[in-house]
N, C-alpha and C positions, 0 to 999 in steps of 0.2 A: 407125239412123235412116232415114227415107224417102229414096228416090233423089233426090227433088226438093230435099232439104235441102242447104243450102250445104255444100260439102266442107270449108270451114274450121271448121265447128262440129263438134267431135269428140264421140264418144259416151262418152268416159272423162274422168275428172278430169285425167289427164295430158295428153290432147289439148286439153282446154279451156285448161289453163295454157300449153301451148306456143303455141297460136294467139293467146292473149291477149298473150303476150310479144312475138310477132311484130308484132301490131297496135300495141302500145305503142312498139316500136322504130321502126316505120315512121311514127310520129307520129299515129296515129289517136286521136281524142278519144272514141271510143265503142267500146270493146273487146268489148262484148257480154257482159260478165260480171256476176255477181250484185251485186258491190260495184263499181259503175261508178266509175272514177277521175274525180276533179274537178281540172281544171287551172286555174290562174290565171296571168295574165301578170305578169311582173316579172323581176328579175335576181338575186333572192336565191339561187337555186339555182346560177346560173352555167352552166346547161345550156339554151342557146337561149332564155333568158328565160322558161322554164316551171318551175312548181313543181308538186308532187304531194302535197297534204296528206293524201291517203288513205294512211296508213302501211301498212295491211295490203296494199293493192294494190302499193304501192311495193316492199315486201319480196318479194311473190310474183313480180312482174315482174322485179325485179333478179336474183333467184336463178335463175329459169327462163331469162332472157335470157342469163345468163353461162354456164349449164351445158348447156342443151338448145337447139340450133338449131331454129327453128320448122318447118323443112321436113324434119326427121328425128326419128323417135321414138327414144328412148334404148334401148340394149340392156340387158336385165335378165338377170342370171345367176340364174335361178330355182332352179337346183340348189343353188348355194352358199347362197342365202337360206334355203331349207328346211332345209339341213343344219345351219345355225347356230342354228335356232330351238330353244328348250328343249322338253323332253318335255311333251306335253299334260297339264296339271294334272288335268283331269277324269278322263282315262283312267288317270292314275297313281293317283288316289284309288280309282277303281272296281277297279283291279287289286290294290289293297291295299298297293302300294309296299313289299312285304316285302323286296325285294332292296335298294332304295335306302335304307331306314331300318331295317336289321336291328339297329342299335345302340339303338333306341328301343323301350321297352315301351309298346305301345298296342293298342287294339282298336277295332272299330266297333260301335256300338249303334244301335238304331232303324233297322234296314234300311240301315245305312251312312250315315245322315243325321247322326249325331253322332260325333265323334272322342273317344275316351276315352284320355287320356294317364295311364298308371298309375304312373309314377315321376316325381314332381314335382322330383326332384333332377337329372334328366338335362339337361345343358346344351345338348343338341342338339334338345330338344323344339320349339324355335321353328321349326326347318326344316320339320318335318312340319305344324306349326300353320299356317305361312305358306301351304302348298299348300291346306289345308282352308279357311282364312280367305278366300282369293281367291274361293271359291264361295259364301260367305255361310253356311257351316255352323256350328252351335253346337259348342262344345268343352267337354269335361269333364276337369278335372285333379283327381286324388284325392291325399289325404295332406297337404294344406296345413297342417293343425293340428299336424303333427309339427314344424313350424318355429316355432310360435307359443308364447308364454307362456300356457298354458291357464288359469292362475289369474286372469288379467286379464279373461277373458271369461265367468266364471261369473256367474249371475244375482245371487247374494248379494254378490259383489264390486262389481258395478255399482251395486246398490242401496245398499250401504254408502257408496260414494264420491259418489253423485249423487242419493240419494233425496230430497233437498230441492228438486230442480229441478222446474219446472213444464213441462208439455208437453201437446200434443194427443193424446188417446187415442181411437182409433176402435173402436166396438163393431161388429164385422163382420156381426153378425146383423141389426141394424136400421139400420146406417149412421149412427148417432148419434155425433157427435164432442164430446168434453168436454175442457176444459182442467183438468188435475188434477195432483196431486203424483205423480211417477213412482214413488215408493216403494210406492204402492198397487198399481201394475201389477206391480212386481218381487216384491212379497210373495206375490202369487198365481201367479207364474210356475210354481212347482213344488208349490204347495199349493192344491188346489182349494177347500178350506174357506175360504180367504181371498180368493177371487175374488168380484167383484160379481155380484149376482143381478138378473135382469131379470124380465119378466112371467112369471107361473106358476111362479116360483121357479127358472127355468132359469138356468144359469150363463152369464155373458157371455163371448163370444169376443173378447178384446181384442187390439188391435194398436197398438204404439207405432211410428208411421211416421216414418221419416227423422229420428230424434232420436238424437244431434245430426247435423248435416249440414254438409258442406263445411268452410269456415273455422272454424265453430263446433266441429266435431269436433276439428280440430287444436288449437284453443285450449283446449277443455274437457278433452280426453283425450289429452294429448301422448304419454304412455307407450303407450297403446293405438294411437295413430296410427302411431308408429314401429314398433310390433310388427306392425301390419298391412302397412305398406309393405315391411318386410324379408321378409315372407312371401308377397308377391304372386306368383302363377304367371306364367311367361313374362315376366320383368321387361323384356325387350327391347320388349314391346308394352304391358304393363300398368302398369309403373312410370311415375309422373309425368314422370320424366326419361329414360324409355326411348328408345333411339335410333330405334326404329320406331314410337313413339307419336306420331301426327300432331299431337295437341294440344300436345305439348311443343315443337313447332317452329313453331307459328302465331305470326305477329307480334303484338305487344301491342295493335295497334289492332283486332284481331278480337274480337267478342263471343263468348266461349267458352261452351259449355253448362256447367251445374253438374256437374263431374266428381267431386264427392264428396270423400271417402267419406261414406256415410250408414249409420247403424246402423238396421236394420229388425228389430223383435222382435215375436213374436206367440205367443199361446197355442196349444197343440194342442187338438184337438177332444175332446169328452167322449164317453163310451160311449153316452149317451142320444141325442146328435145323430147318431152313426154309425148307430145302430139305426133311427132315424126317417128315414134316408136324406137328412139335411141335410149336404151336402158341405162339407168344411173350406175355406171360401173366404176366406182371409186376403188374397189379392191377386187381384182380378178380371182378366179378359183385357184386355191393354193393349199398347202399343208404346212402347219407349224411343227417344228422339231421337238417342242416341249409343250406341256400343258400351258394353257393361257387363259387369263381372265381379262375380259374387255368390259370396262365400265363406261357408259354413256354419261359424261359429266355435264354436257351442255348441248342444247339444241337451239340454234339460232332461227329466228323468224325473219326471212329476207323480205326486203321491200324494193319496189321499183318496177319498171316495165318488164313484162314477160315472166313475172313470177306467178307460179301456180298458187291459187288461193288455198286456204286451209281445207275447205270442203273438197277442192279438186285433188289435193294430196290424199285425203282420206279415201276418196273414190278410187284413186289409183291403187292404194293399199288393198282395198276391198276386192279388187280384180284378181288378186293373188289367191293361190290355193291355201287358204288359211284355216286354222283350227277354229272351232266355234268360240272358244274362250278368248282367242286373240281378236276375233270380230267384236266380241263384247267389250274388250278393252278399248278398241277404236272408238266406240260410242261413248266412252266415259270422258266427259269434258275435262276432268282433272288430270288425265293422262296425255302426255305429249310425245307422239311417235317421232323417231329421228332416223332410224336406219332399218334397212330390209336385209335380212340374212337368208342365205340358202346353205344348208349344212348337209353333209353326207358322211356316212359311217366310213371309217378307215378301211373296213373289209371290202368296200366297193371301189377302192382306188384303181385296181387293175381294170375293172369293167369300164370305169369312166375314162381312163386313159385310152383304152381301145376304142371307145365311142368317139372321143375327140379326134383321134387320128383318122378314123373313118370319115368324120365330117370334114376334116381338113382335105382329104383326098377328093371328096365330093365337090368341094369348092375350088379344086384345081391347085391347091397349095402343095408345095414340096414337103414331104415328110421324111426327114433324115433319120437314119438309124439311132443317132445319139439324141434325137429330139424328144423331150418329155414335156408334153403340154401342161402338165400340172406343175412340175418344177420350174418351168419357164414362166409360169403365171401369164400365159398368153390368151386365155379364154375367159369370157364371162358367158355362162350358160343361160341364154334367154328362155323365155316361157315356152317357145316352140321347141327348142332343143331339150328342155326339161321333160316335156311330154314324150318326145321320141326316146329319151333315155329310159323312161318308165316302160314304154311299150316294147322297145327292142331289147332291153337288157334287164328289165325288172328292177331297176334302181329308182327308188322313190326319193324325192327331194323333201327335206324337212325345212319348211318355211317359217321363219321367226321374225316378228317385228320387235325391234329393240326400242323401248320407250326411255324417256329421260330417267336416269337413275338405275336402269337395268344393268345388271352384270351378267354377261354370258360367259360361262366357263366351259372351255372345250378341251377334251383330252388330246394329247399328242397323236397325230395321224389323222385326225378328223379333217375332212376337206370342207372348205367354206369360201363363199364370196359375199361381198357386201355392196 
């Protein structure tokens, strides 16, 4: 502070609190603090006829007055404080934590941006997950399907049990939503010949979104609900009653977000669409308002004309900008790939929003002031745009292949498309 400044006005929060306490103790009615105390006359307090309704100031003043004399700064044992602090989490993650977590099977993918927990049965997984989660990093846990009753999640089983239900079905190619019998959706799930046709005889790419969801899921599919709950990864965090699940400890008067579960089902893309460079956009770029865990419980193998062969599907996956470990998984015959994810850190949201508005203007689209391309879920960022996003804004895409049984855990605010 300038030399002319009053010596009583400290340059640190500690000094501010100690001088404030001194002024309050000496009876000043203007301690010069941000939350100026308000005194009123009376005898309710029993202290010289003054009361202090500003509770925050009362607490601060009382604590400081009793513990720190105003004319003497407290002694701080810096060495002991530093010694007692835990190891820096970020440095731990970057150093791979191999010595601290040698009992956990894990790897890093996407330039160490995503933690891959390879043994879903390890009860210590949550310890490493915690360090990664503090930094807002996505986590992949594989093998969850091994804990589940696989027969419950087959397309034919769901169609048989719930085919007469009505639901909204989205055609991802033209964004048309129709309310129809879900049996029609499931009948075409693995048989292309039974799928709806749109203009020019092209096969529709359908998505049964969020059916059923939340309490409806539990009421309609109790057996599947229980099967899912007992198979959740990292139950300390992901289970509705998990001891580290914040939502399970919120008082009842809070309005909680819809924590699901929700069943999201979609067709795979046809060979014709692949060859014409129409990307499989079943879920456009968006942000979730709460942390989310997405488990791939079933992957259907479609049959019929125009279906891309398994080798063709693998080739298309390999054309993506993949981590070496993911390329290795693709070559493992026991692994069944089912979904392609592109994930972005929440801190890049503003850059991505600006980029998409720029692209919209380039394409001659009207960009309204209230328009938010992320909130509106109006974009699927294809390979060419992902490259431009990297070159022009320095935002790198994290590409993840989700295999059967994989659980992808995303922190709130992380952008993603599927």
